[in-house]
VEXLO-836374 format. One line per 8 residues: number of its first residue (from 1); their letters; for each residue x, y, z of C-alpha. Coordinates in Angstrom, 3 decimals. Layout:
BEGIN
NUM	A	X,Y,Z ~ ...
//
This chain:
BEGIN
1	MTIGPRSR	123.043,75.063,120.569 ~ 121.915,78.331,122.157 ~ 121.911,81.456,119.998 ~ 122.925,84.600,121.847 ~ 121.074,87.928,121.527 ~ 123.658,89.521,119.231 ~ 123.677,86.498,116.960 ~ 119.878,86.632,116.750
9	WLIALGLG	120.058,90.295,115.828 ~ 122.604,89.710,113.084 ~ 120.587,86.813,111.700 ~ 117.454,88.991,111.729 ~ 119.335,91.781,109.956 ~ 120.395,89.378,107.206 ~ 116.906,87.908,106.888 ~ 115.499,91.422,106.521
17	GLSATGFA	117.872,92.088,103.657 ~ 116.953,88.748,102.089 ~ 113.248,89.573,102.285 ~ 113.836,92.792,100.287 ~ 115.104,90.795,97.290 ~ 111.480,90.071,96.423 ~ 111.058,93.670,95.284 ~ 111.908,94.947,91.806
25	PLHWWPLA	114.263,94.828,90.035 ~ 115.308,91.409,91.435 ~ 111.833,89.851,91.866 ~ 113.275,86.969,93.937 ~ 110.000,86.397,95.734 ~ 110.699,82.770,96.787 ~ 113.813,83.990,98.632 ~ 111.767,86.792,100.162
33	LIGVAAWM	109.218,84.281,101.485 ~ 111.997,82.145,102.927 ~ 113.522,85.196,104.608 ~ 110.210,86.191,106.190 ~ 109.471,82.584,107.211 ~ 112.833,82.183,108.941 ~ 112.370,85.528,110.678 ~ 108.952,84.483,111.990
41	GLVAAAPR	110.584,81.382,113.432 ~ 113.311,83.486,115.039 ~ 110.707,85.739,116.647 ~ 108.699,82.752,117.908 ~ 111.820,81.370,119.601 ~ 112.566,84.637,121.419 ~ 112.763,84.127,125.209 ~ 111.148,87.459,126.111
49	LRSALAIG	108.969,90.167,124.588 ~ 111.926,92.546,124.561 ~ 113.911,90.015,122.525 ~ 111.035,89.590,120.063 ~ 110.818,93.362,119.572 ~ 114.589,93.582,119.030 ~ 114.526,90.776,116.454 ~ 111.687,92.556,114.641
57	WWFGLGHF	113.584,95.829,114.660 ~ 116.819,94.341,113.300 ~ 114.857,92.552,110.594 ~ 113.215,95.842,109.625 ~ 116.582,97.581,109.530 ~ 117.924,95.138,106.936 ~ 114.642,95.098,105.044 ~ 114.418,98.871,104.632
65	IIGNNWIA	118.095,99.577,103.999 ~ 118.071,97.195,101.035 ~ 114.559,98.073,99.859 ~ 115.138,101.846,99.983 ~ 118.662,101.912,98.550 ~ 117.455,104.151,95.698 ~ 117.222,107.072,98.140 ~ 121.017,107.183,98.334
73	TAFQYQDA	121.152,107.994,94.617 ~ 118.844,110.987,95.062 ~ 121.353,112.789,97.278 ~ 123.887,112.973,94.477 ~ 121.798,115.583,92.637 ~ 121.913,118.278,95.319 ~ 125.146,120.276,95.175 ~ 127.076,117.119,94.228
81	MPAWLGWI	126.611,115.566,97.653 ~ 128.837,112.519,98.250 ~ 127.296,109.065,97.855 ~ 128.062,108.118,101.456 ~ 125.773,110.884,102.742 ~ 122.895,109.276,100.857 ~ 123.544,105.962,102.583 ~ 123.465,107.707,105.954
89	AVSLLALY	120.028,109.048,105.021 ~ 118.854,105.569,104.003 ~ 120.091,104.116,107.294 ~ 118.526,106.869,109.413 ~ 115.174,106.368,107.691 ~ 115.469,102.606,108.230 ~ 116.074,103.172,111.959 ~ 112.570,104.642,112.134
97	LALFPAVA	110.790,102.360,109.663 ~ 112.114,99.273,111.457 ~ 109.819,100.106,114.365 ~ 106.821,98.826,112.398 ~ 108.076,95.244,111.860 ~ 109.168,95.347,115.504 ~ 105.630,96.144,116.597 ~ 104.218,93.346,114.414
105	AGLAWRWG	106.737,90.865,115.845 ~ 106.030,91.954,119.417 ~ 102.260,91.614,119.030 ~ 102.568,88.166,117.448 ~ 104.924,86.955,120.213 ~ 102.817,88.408,123.008 ~ 99.448,87.077,121.896 ~ 100.259,84.008,119.816
113	RDHAARYL	103.408,82.342,121.095 ~ 101.471,79.622,122.891 ~ 100.145,78.131,119.615 ~ 101.828,78.142,116.185 ~ 98.675,78.528,114.074 ~ 97.355,81.370,116.246 ~ 100.783,82.975,116.130 ~ 100.658,82.980,112.326
121	LIFAAAWI	97.190,84.556,112.200 ~ 98.120,87.283,114.683 ~ 101.367,87.940,112.821 ~ 99.472,88.489,109.566 ~ 96.939,90.795,111.265 ~ 99.659,92.751,113.045 ~ 101.628,93.167,109.814 ~ 98.568,94.584,108.015
129	IAEWLRAS	98.009,97.119,110.781 ~ 101.712,98.001,110.979 ~ 101.926,98.658,107.222 ~ 98.822,100.827,107.343 ~ 100.323,102.826,110.206 ~ 103.638,103.184,108.353 ~ 101.736,104.714,105.437 ~ 99.759,107.048,107.701
137	LFTGFAWN	101.883,108.436,110.545 ~ 103.961,111.620,110.156 ~ 102.831,112.148,106.518 ~ 103.455,108.427,105.876 ~ 106.057,106.451,103.974 ~ 104.263,103.700,102.077 ~ 107.103,102.637,99.769 ~ 107.437,98.879,99.101
145	PLGVIALD	104.634,97.255,101.072 ~ 105.276,93.524,101.273 ~ 102.227,92.893,99.084 ~ 104.175,94.191,96.067 ~ 105.865,90.814,95.684 ~ 102.425,89.267,95.114 ~ 102.526,90.751,91.598 ~ 104.860,87.850,90.763
153	MAGLAQAA	102.761,85.213,92.575 ~ 100.174,84.211,89.948 ~ 96.936,86.129,90.631 ~ 97.512,86.840,94.319 ~ 97.849,90.594,93.820 ~ 94.329,90.697,92.331 ~ 92.997,90.279,95.868 ~ 93.901,93.964,96.306
161	ALIGTYGV	90.625,94.789,94.540 ~ 88.901,93.622,97.745 ~ 91.348,93.791,100.651 ~ 93.807,96.357,99.307 ~ 97.568,96.195,99.214 ~ 97.953,95.910,102.980 ~ 95.553,92.969,103.006 ~ 97.607,91.325,100.258
169	SGLVILAA	100.672,91.864,102.451 ~ 98.834,89.858,105.088 ~ 98.357,87.031,102.577 ~ 102.104,87.103,101.866 ~ 102.747,86.744,105.607 ~ 100.342,83.777,105.670 ~ 102.287,82.172,102.812 ~ 105.622,82.702,104.572
177	GGLWLVAR	104.145,81.470,107.836 ~ 102.831,78.381,106.078 ~ 106.377,77.605,104.968 ~ 107.581,78.062,108.549 ~ 104.892,75.713,109.878 ~ 105.717,73.072,107.271 ~ 109.390,73.330,108.215 ~ 108.298,72.622,111.807
185	REWQAGGA	106.392,69.596,110.486 ~ 103.074,71.067,111.495 ~ 101.625,69.767,108.271 ~ 97.971,70.466,108.891 ~ 98.215,74.146,109.856 ~ 101.050,74.871,107.422 ~ 99.342,73.092,104.559 ~ 96.086,74.928,105.256
193	ALAVVAVV	97.798,78.331,105.168 ~ 99.617,77.532,101.928 ~ 96.480,76.051,100.388 ~ 94.420,79.168,101.143 ~ 97.019,81.441,99.550 ~ 97.436,79.127,96.530 ~ 93.666,78.919,95.933 ~ 93.360,82.715,96.062
201	ALALLPKG	96.329,83.157,93.703 ~ 95.009,80.666,91.147 ~ 91.353,81.657,91.395 ~ 92.156,85.301,90.703 ~ 94.401,84.833,87.684 ~ 93.372,87.759,85.431 ~ 91.767,86.856,82.132 ~ 92.513,88.576,78.847
209	DGPAKGPL	90.298,91.571,78.160 ~ 91.101,91.931,74.464 ~ 92.695,94.978,72.838 ~ 91.898,98.398,74.274 ~ 89.410,100.419,72.228 ~ 89.625,103.770,73.996 ~ 90.934,107.095,72.712 ~ 94.389,107.417,71.185
217	IRVVQPNI	97.137,108.366,73.624 ~ 100.848,109.085,73.221 ~ 103.176,108.843,76.220 ~ 106.487,110.694,75.843 ~ 109.719,109.680,77.602 ~ 112.513,112.107,76.588 ~ 115.309,110.476,78.630 ~ 116.378,113.781,80.170
225	GQQDKWRE	118.506,113.013,83.224 ~ 118.317,114.938,86.465 ~ 121.792,116.328,85.848 ~ 120.511,118.041,82.665 ~ 117.012,118.933,83.797 ~ 117.776,122.351,85.262 ~ 121.134,123.130,83.660 ~ 121.313,126.664,82.323
233	GFEDQNFA	120.998,126.748,78.567 ~ 119.438,123.288,78.244 ~ 115.806,124.479,78.152 ~ 115.569,124.667,74.362 ~ 117.387,121.368,73.877 ~ 115.110,119.606,76.353 ~ 111.982,121.044,74.748 ~ 113.199,120.025,71.300
241	RLASLSGR	113.497,116.447,72.493 ~ 109.980,116.509,73.965 ~ 108.623,118.031,70.754 ~ 110.318,115.540,68.444 ~ 108.970,112.608,70.450 ~ 105.457,114.020,70.519 ~ 104.924,112.926,66.919 ~ 102.915,114.432,64.118
249	RSAEPRLL	99.374,115.652,64.287 ~ 96.800,113.109,63.156 ~ 93.212,113.217,61.998 ~ 92.175,111.350,65.129 ~ 92.267,113.264,68.431 ~ 95.253,112.384,70.622 ~ 95.907,112.756,74.309 ~ 99.563,113.732,74.643
257	LWPEAAVP	101.148,112.901,78.008 ~ 104.392,114.475,79.211 ~ 106.253,113.772,82.478 ~ 106.312,115.604,85.792 ~ 107.968,119.051,85.597 ~ 108.436,118.619,81.828 ~ 108.065,122.358,81.246 ~ 110.323,124.734,83.211
265	EYLEEGRV	108.270,127.828,82.311 ~ 105.331,128.997,84.423 ~ 102.517,128.287,81.994 ~ 99.910,130.426,83.755 ~ 102.079,133.516,84.139 ~ 102.187,136.440,81.720 ~ 105.914,136.743,81.117 ~ 107.160,136.687,77.541
273	EDRRARAR	108.911,133.327,77.965 ~ 105.758,131.797,79.494 ~ 103.551,132.957,76.608 ~ 106.162,131.668,74.173 ~ 106.168,128.276,75.930 ~ 102.388,127.968,75.620 ~ 102.575,128.904,71.942 ~ 105.211,126.328,71.031
281	IRRLLGPR	103.358,123.602,72.921 ~ 100.141,124.563,71.127 ~ 101.840,124.133,67.751 ~ 102.423,120.454,68.526 ~ 98.693,119.764,68.873 ~ 96.078,118.845,66.334 ~ 92.731,120.690,66.454 ~ 91.154,118.233,68.910
289	DIILTGGT	94.289,117.154,70.776 ~ 94.852,117.746,74.475 ~ 98.190,117.727,76.291 ~ 98.770,116.860,79.947 ~ 102.129,118.122,81.128 ~ 103.863,118.585,84.417 ~ 105.025,122.058,85.367 ~ 105.256,124.545,88.207
297	ALEWGKDG	102.794,127.183,89.372 ~ 103.735,130.132,91.562 ~ 101.966,131.456,94.633 ~ 102.382,135.183,95.188 ~ 102.657,136.971,98.507 ~ 101.071,140.304,99.394 ~ 104.414,141.990,98.818 ~ 104.371,141.017,95.148
305	YAAGARNS	107.107,138.414,95.505 ~ 106.729,134.678,94.956 ~ 105.996,133.063,98.327 ~ 105.721,129.451,97.287 ~ 105.258,127.066,94.387 ~ 103.032,124.180,93.362 ~ 104.098,120.968,91.669 ~ 101.330,120.945,89.093
313	LFAMDASG	99.812,119.133,86.156 ~ 98.331,121.284,83.374 ~ 95.755,120.226,80.787 ~ 95.785,122.411,77.656 ~ 93.918,122.185,74.371 ~ 95.033,123.164,70.876 ~ 93.834,126.754,71.298 ~ 96.132,127.220,74.291
321	RMLARYDK	93.231,127.239,76.748 ~ 93.967,125.744,80.162 ~ 91.344,123.073,80.820 ~ 92.528,122.065,84.274 ~ 95.326,122.351,86.795 ~ 96.045,119.792,89.492 ~ 98.394,120.607,92.367 ~ 100.258,117.784,94.044
329	AHLVPYGE	98.883,117.192,97.540 ~ 101.217,114.614,99.074 ~ 104.585,116.324,98.967 ~ 107.946,114.701,99.681 ~ 109.581,115.973,102.884 ~ 113.133,117.213,102.242 ~ 112.528,116.818,98.503 ~ 109.758,119.325,97.788
337	YLPMRPIL	109.700,121.192,101.053 ~ 112.053,121.521,103.989 ~ 110.674,121.023,107.496 ~ 112.217,123.477,109.953 ~ 113.699,125.387,107.008 ~ 115.488,128.189,108.947 ~ 117.383,125.704,111.121 ~ 118.234,123.116,108.470
345	SAIGLSRL	119.167,125.680,105.828 ~ 121.536,127.341,108.299 ~ 123.501,124.107,108.680 ~ 123.588,123.440,104.934 ~ 120.838,120.838,104.678 ~ 118.812,122.414,101.896 ~ 116.185,120.291,100.221 ~ 117.079,117.946,97.374
353	APGDLDFW	114.955,119.618,94.711 ~ 116.528,122.711,93.126 ~ 115.226,126.175,93.924 ~ 114.698,128.379,96.937 ~ 110.909,128.096,97.247 ~ 109.130,125.333,99.095 ~ 106.250,123.643,97.323 ~ 102.799,124.043,98.827
361	PGPGPKSY	100.346,121.111,98.918 ~ 97.177,120.998,96.854 ~ 93.716,119.979,98.129 ~ 93.919,116.267,97.263 ~ 92.597,113.911,94.559 ~ 90.295,115.464,91.977 ~ 88.866,114.388,88.631 ~ 88.887,116.557,85.513
369	ALPGFGTV	86.840,116.313,82.320 ~ 88.879,116.153,79.111 ~ 86.586,116.610,76.074 ~ 86.826,113.524,73.907 ~ 88.901,111.567,76.409 ~ 86.669,111.090,79.461 ~ 87.679,112.116,82.971 ~ 91.161,111.882,84.427
377	GVQICYEI	92.376,111.638,87.987 ~ 95.922,112.833,88.595 ~ 98.563,111.599,91.015 ~ 101.972,113.195,90.629 ~ 104.998,110.952,91.231 ~ 105.230,109.878,94.904 ~ 101.471,110.279,95.479 ~ 100.668,107.059,93.627
385	IFSGQVVD	102.198,104.891,96.377 ~ 99.499,105.719,98.933 ~ 96.871,102.999,98.896 ~ 93.309,104.290,99.200 ~ 94.290,107.931,98.653 ~ 94.533,108.276,94.872 ~ 90.952,108.849,93.665 ~ 88.331,111.469,94.441
393	PAARPDFI	85.554,109.368,96.021 ~ 82.926,111.852,94.860 ~ 83.969,111.722,91.192 ~ 85.455,108.430,90.035 ~ 87.586,109.069,86.916 ~ 87.960,106.918,83.808 ~ 91.724,106.639,84.267 ~ 94.596,107.956,86.393
401	FNPSNDAW	97.564,109.856,85.006 ~ 100.755,109.506,87.042 ~ 103.403,111.908,85.701 ~ 106.627,111.285,87.564 ~ 110.284,112.173,87.703 ~ 112.163,108.993,88.575 ~ 115.455,110.322,87.240 ~ 116.609,110.664,90.859
409	FGPSGPPQ	116.092,107.060,91.788 ~ 118.843,104.957,90.206 ~ 118.122,101.481,88.808 ~ 115.938,100.247,91.711 ~ 113.511,103.099,92.254 ~ 111.780,103.219,88.829 ~ 110.709,99.536,88.667 ~ 109.584,99.676,92.301
417	HLAQARLR	107.542,102.801,91.564 ~ 105.950,101.089,88.564 ~ 105.045,98.045,90.677 ~ 103.247,100.203,93.220 ~ 101.316,101.973,90.461 ~ 100.193,98.551,89.242 ~ 98.742,97.810,92.675 ~ 96.787,101.093,92.607
425	AIEEGLPI	95.304,100.047,89.250 ~ 94.137,96.734,90.741 ~ 92.739,98.352,93.878 ~ 90.789,101.020,92.039 ~ 89.902,99.035,88.911 ~ 91.279,101.886,86.792 ~ 93.945,102.061,84.075 ~ 97.002,104.115,84.986
433	IRATPTGI	99.257,105.923,82.544 ~ 102.789,106.801,83.672 ~ 105.010,109.334,81.915 ~ 108.524,109.827,83.276 ~ 111.590,111.600,81.842 ~ 113.954,108.609,82.107 ~ 111.593,105.666,82.620 ~ 109.773,103.540,83.340
441	SAIIDARG	106.818,105.016,81.426 ~ 103.911,102.642,80.892 ~ 100.301,101.981,80.066 ~ 98.791,99.842,82.835 ~ 95.360,98.285,82.451 ~ 92.684,98.105,85.134 ~ 93.940,94.701,86.322 ~ 97.446,96.002,86.919
449	RVVESLPW	99.011,94.480,83.806 ~ 101.624,96.456,81.904 ~ 100.235,96.756,78.375 ~ 103.193,98.687,76.979 ~ 106.246,100.297,78.542 ~ 109.515,102.032,77.772 ~ 112.676,100.794,79.508 ~ 114.729,102.827,81.926
457	RTAGAIDG	117.123,105.339,80.335 ~ 115.542,105.041,76.903 ~ 114.121,107.887,74.831 ~ 110.909,107.090,73.027 ~ 107.145,107.286,72.937 ~ 104.256,104.880,73.394 ~ 101.317,105.075,71.013 ~ 98.344,103.167,72.310
465	RLPAARAA	94.691,103.110,73.209 ~ 93.400,104.014,76.626 ~ 92.384,100.772,78.399 ~ 88.860,100.541,79.755 ~ 88.048,100.985,83.419 ~ 86.447,98.155,85.366 ~ 83.376,98.525,87.539 ~ 84.165,100.114,90.874
473	TPFSRAGN	85.918,97.547,93.076 ~ 84.942,96.924,96.705 ~ 88.238,98.522,97.757 ~ 87.560,101.617,95.637 ~ 84.283,102.078,97.516 ~ 85.528,101.575,101.073 ~ 89.311,102.059,100.888 ~ 91.435,100.799,103.750
481	VFPLLFAG	88.416,99.777,105.777 ~ 88.637,96.380,104.060 ~ 92.264,95.489,104.888 ~ 91.635,96.523,108.488 ~ 88.492,94.381,108.542 ~ 90.569,91.502,107.168 ~ 93.026,92.001,110.018 ~ 90.095,92.016,112.433
489	LLILLVIA	88.797,88.771,110.916 ~ 92.163,87.089,111.484 ~ 92.091,88.207,115.119 ~ 88.540,86.874,115.519 ~ 89.694,83.508,114.183 ~ 92.388,83.473,116.863 ~ 89.847,84.264,119.569 ~ 87.467,81.600,118.291
497	HRRIAR	90.247,79.010,118.108 ~ 91.344,79.827,121.653 ~ 87.805,79.401,122.998 ~ 87.308,76.109,121.160 ~ 90.599,74.844,122.552 ~ 89.414,75.606,126.063
//
């Protein structure tokens, strides 16, 4: 029976949606592998390159609409926008993102369709390159790389310490392709692909490191929803919740960690309310405590008016002295700044975040010394999803703090965000601490394991010890050079196999 073009497209669309079920919160990774495997078979059977590209694009459309459904929720917090407008935004974004699976499918069909094993190797290499490009072009959108599902596949995700997340995505493609080859009864090639992935997954199973012995930390999750965050008159109530969850002073120094934008006041300004905010925060701290809290900094124009703002992280000690300020570098388009502001504002498309000022980007990853607690690298919210871009290469920190505001993201966004932070911990060999207003806040060790966490939409605090950092991983030294080299190795294997066959 011959399958027509439209039927192939619809099947690819459905398989793309199926492949997204491997992401949190569903974690149905076997179904995701089956979806990818069936899609690879559909691409291989395409009669022409144009058909292969179309099948790849329709697959990507389904994959990204389902995987990015949390974006639709975010639109409901800007002037009570209707839910359907959010789904239009999700679909429009998917129209663009689907180009990357299309490119991977086209390259695999063009250069590997004459031999199933070579096709699989090229597909894996092309997928690695396509994911890297997706995270890099036009400010990048790295959300939900396929390698995230490897967190549920024994120790497979630990390979990110060498080949990064995009390289792990290539291993996931090899696993799915192995299933496809076995279904075709190509036992030798399919079995070899599955065996390689299984050996890596089992060989890299992380071992227990024992209890953490680092400094005392307290992560605060106040469960303040986005609808209450900026409501007039709620400032004191919100601060009271943060203060009550911050706990009592102790004889041992504590590192207190609050979420992104936890403090609405401008902590570095001289207004009465800003000085009062610093004073009431200081009263929560013991003599050797330090607090890390998200807030906003203003940038002033020559005319004396505020010209822009920074999404910042402030480190303050018990005397009220500012030890450090980090400014978010990788800003969210349409969320923290509005491209083509005069045009889009005129037609009513103001950015999702409240306020009239656009945020300005900071200089990039930096490390800061915190007396008694080592050095911290900071990545605010969305920044943590960018593989290879989260640590200052000139000053490797002892841990990364990832304050975030996931209150926008519905039930799917927070666990997906947490999963991507876990991959950064594995890649860099560093513990990551997440503090969010509504969850999921967590302590993640240097092997990407969640030591402790607070569930979504739950108020509470985590008292724990800072996990130890591992030695610098190969990936932390070279970044995304290694996944691209892995892709190159797969291509070299194809070339070598082709020459041997001749």
